[in-house]
N, C-alpha and C positions, 0 to 999 in steps of 0.2 A: 627243786631243792630237796635233798634228803632230810626227812624229819625223824629224829629218834623218838620213839613212842615211850613216854614215861609210864611206870607202873601205876601211877596215880596222878591226878591233876595238880597236886601240890608240889610235885617234884620236878626238878630241872637237871638234865645231865651236866655234871660238873667235872672238869678236868683239872686235877691238882698238878702241882709241879712234878710229883713222882709219876703220875700217870702220863703227863706230857713227855717226860723223858722215856718212859717205856714205849709210848707210841712212836716217837722219833727213832728209837733204836730198832724197833720191830720193822718199821717201814724202811729204814736206812736213811742217813742224813742226806746223801746226795740225791737219792730218789725223791725224798720228801721235798727238797728245795726245787728240784726240776718240775715236779707236778704242781707245786705251789706257784711257781712262776707261770705255768700255763693258766691257772685260775686267775692270777693277777692280770695276765694278758687278756683273758676273756672279759674281765670287768673293765679294763681300760677301753676295750672296743665298744663297751656299752656306756661309755662316759656320759653322754647326754641324758641318760635315764636317771642318773644319781642326783640326790640332793647333795649340794656341795657348799661347805662353809669352812673358812679357816678354823683351826682348832681353837677351842675355848681355853685360854691360858690364864693361870694365876701365878704371876711372877713374884719372887721374893729375892732377898739379897743372896740366898744360898742356891737358888735354882728355880725350877718351874714345875707346876703340876697342871696337867692338861686333860681335857676331854676331847675325843675325836669321833664325832658322830657322822653317820651317813645312812642313806636308804635308797634302794632301787624300786620302792613302791610295793614290793612283796615281802622283803625282809628288812629289818632295821638292825644296825650294828653300832656299837660304840666301844672305844677303848679308853680306859683310865691309864695315864702314863705320867711318870715324873722324869725329870732330868736334873740331877744334882752332881756335877762333876767332882765336887769336894768329897763326896761320900767314900771314894776309894781310900782316902787317908784314914778313915775310921773303920775300914774293913767292910764297907757296905757297897752294894751295887749302885752304879751311876743311874741306871734305868731300872724301874720295876713297872709292871703293868698287869692288868687283867681286862677281860672283855666280855661282852654279852651280845648274843644274837637273838633277835625276837621276831615273832610272826606279826606282820603289820595288821593283818585282818583281825586279830584278837588282842594284840598288845602283850601276849604272853611270851616270856623268855623261853627259848628252845635250847639254849646252850649258854653255859658260863664257864670260862676257862682262864687259867693263868695265861699271861701273854708276855712275860719277861723273856722266856726262851722262844716263844712263838714270834715275838717282835724281831729278835736277832735273826731268825730263819727267814722271815718275810722281807726284812731289810736287805739281806744278802741276795735273796731270790730276785727282788726288784732291781737291784744294782746290776746283776748279771743279765737279767732279761733286757734291760735297756742297752747294756754294752753289746749284747749279741746283735742288736739291730743297728748300732752306731759304729762299732769298731771296724777297722780294716780286717778283711777276711783272713789274712795270713798271720795275725798276731797270736803268739803263744806264750808271751812273757808279760807278767804283771808285777808292778811295784805296789806294795801295800805299806803305806806310811801311817803309822799309828797302830800299834799291836795290842790293843785292849781287848775287851770281852767280845767285840764283834769280829775280830780279825780272822779267826779260823773259819767262821761261817762264810765270810767273804771269799776266802781262798778256795774253799770246797765248792761254793756255788759257781765260781768262775771256771773251775775245773769241769764241773758237771755240765754246765749250761753253755759255756763259751769255748771249751776245749783247751783252756790254759794248762800248760804242763810245767811252768817254772814261775815261782813267786819269789820276789826280792823284798825282804822285810827290813823296816827301820822304825825305831821308836826312840824318843829322847831318853827313855828308861830301858837300858840294855836288858834288864831282867824280863821285861815284857816280851822282847824279841826272843829271848831264850825260851820262855814258856811257850810262845806261839810256835816256834820251830819244833820244839819237842812234841807238842800236840799234833802237829801235821806230819810227823815222821811216819813213814810206812803207808802213807795214803796216796801214793802215786804222783806226788809232786816233787820236783827238784826245788829245794828250799835254800835260799842264800840269805844269810844275815849280813846287813850292811851297816857301816859306821855313820853314814849320813844320808839325808834324803837325796842329795845329788847323786851319790853312788847308787842308791836304790833305783832311780829312774833311768839309769844308763841302760839302753837296750830294751826298755820296757815299752810295749805298745799300748798298755792300759795302766793308768795311774789311779789308784784308789786311796783317798785320804779318809781315815776314820778316827777323828779326834773330837774331844768334847770340851777341852779346856781352852777358852777363848784368850787366855793370857799367852798362849803359844800359837796364835792364829796364822802367822805367816809361815806357810809350809812349802809352797812352790813359788819360785821366782820365774819371771818370764823366760830367762835364758835356759831354764831347766827343761822346758817343754818343747820338744821337737815336732816336726811335721808328722801328720798321720797318727797322732796320739789321741786316745779317748780317755778323758778324765772324769772320774766320779767325784765330785765334790761340790794378767792372764786372760784375760778376756779377748785374746786373739781368737778364742774359740767361738764356734757357733753353740749357743747355749740351749739346752733342753731342760724342761722343768715338768713337775707334776701339775700343780695348780698355782698359777702366777700370783693371785692375791695373798697366798700363804708364803710362797717362796720369796716374794719381794720384802716380806717382813722378817723371815727367819733365815733365808739362805745366803750364800755368798754374794748373790746379786744385789743384796741390800746396799752394798758398797757402790753400786752403779747408779746411773740416772734412772729415775722412775719409769722412763719410757724406753729404756734400753731393750732392744728386741729379743724376745725369747720364743721358743717353739714348744708347744705343749706335746708331751710324748704320746698321748692318746691319738693325736692326729697322724703320727708316723705309723702307728699300728693299724689304723683304719685306711691308710693309703691317701689321706687327704693332703699330706705334705711329704716331701722326701726326707729321708734321714741323712746319712752321710752322702755327700755329692761328689767326693773325690778322695783318693787315697792320701793326698797331702793335707786334707782338711783336718783341723783340730776340732774335736767335739767335746763338750762338757755337759755332764748331767748333774745339775745342782739339786740334789735330792734332800728333802727335809722330812720325807715320809708323809703320806696322806691317808685319810680315813678309808678310802676305797681299797687300799692295799690290806688294811686290817680286816675289812669286810671280806675280802677274798680269802684271807687266812682263816677266818672264822668259818666261812663256807666250806673250805677245803677240809678243815679238821672235822667238821660235822659229818662230811661225806665219809671220812675214814672210819668213823666210829662204828659203822655198820659191820665192817669186817675186822676191826681192831677195837674191841669194846673196853678201852682203857679209860673208864670214867666211873664216877659214883653218882647216885641219885641224891641230889641236894633238896632237902625240905625247905623250899623257898617261898612258895605261894600259898596263900590262904585258900582253903577249899571247904566253905561251910556247906551244910546240908541244903540250904537254899541261898541263891545269890545275894539276897537282901538281908540275910540273917547272920551277919558277921559278929554282932554282939552276942547272939545266942550261941554261936560257936565258942566264943570266949567263956561264957558261963558254963557250958557243958564241959569244957576242958578243965575248969576249976573244980567241978564236982567230981570228975574222974580222978 
């Protein structure tokens, strides 16, 4: 793992929102997500090495605040993230996040970063990575239902990683579809705005649903899903998940029996189990996001900083003259 050497023991590389945007623009959005998907795949293949736990969630009437920790024994990472669907009514983001990567040997943080933008990138990269392994090979058309903050990232990730050249958009808010279509203009995709979800899925080999408001939870009905479709979100499908103990609580499969069979995606990447077994099979990835994906994102961003130094040195850690003289450090600072 690449380590950024701070100028002093008290500082930690910190990537602000501004620096994250500069980093992504300099690398390029599609290259960023493609390379990030490779890091995510690397860590899925190392799945047994990771500490795994469902996210630690604090639920309220208005949303949820969560911590997502994991470690591979060498590095430790966590993300703080919220999910408040009502926020958009007040001009706020539904999701905000930040994350930390630390050295297990010392416990010292080696990176702190915004993760609101990074989460959008890693979510799209993960979806496209899974689809590349599960979708029929000939598919080039994708339906994107729900055109909120995540939608453009999804479209560009599927273009870069899966070879999609047409995206069909639908949202219950037509202005969201117009915004998404405008943002995707000139990016090498044929973009079609649709009046209904049923119109959007016509001819699409991949269906991606990106919605947060559970009051509008019924998006796809059984008759809308044809043979050979891959769905990112009906259970005629063979279902793939990240971490079953978490997905059975938070994912679409919580509506199914507790013993409904699912396949863990890491097993597909390692070759332990097959992915798609026929062109007619319907596959579904019930993604809720898992801590290893954020760990991969932190690892990838830290690697980028060597050649793209878009970060500040954050004075975060106490560094007394002697390890046991923390109070003396406080006294001397007062005198100064």
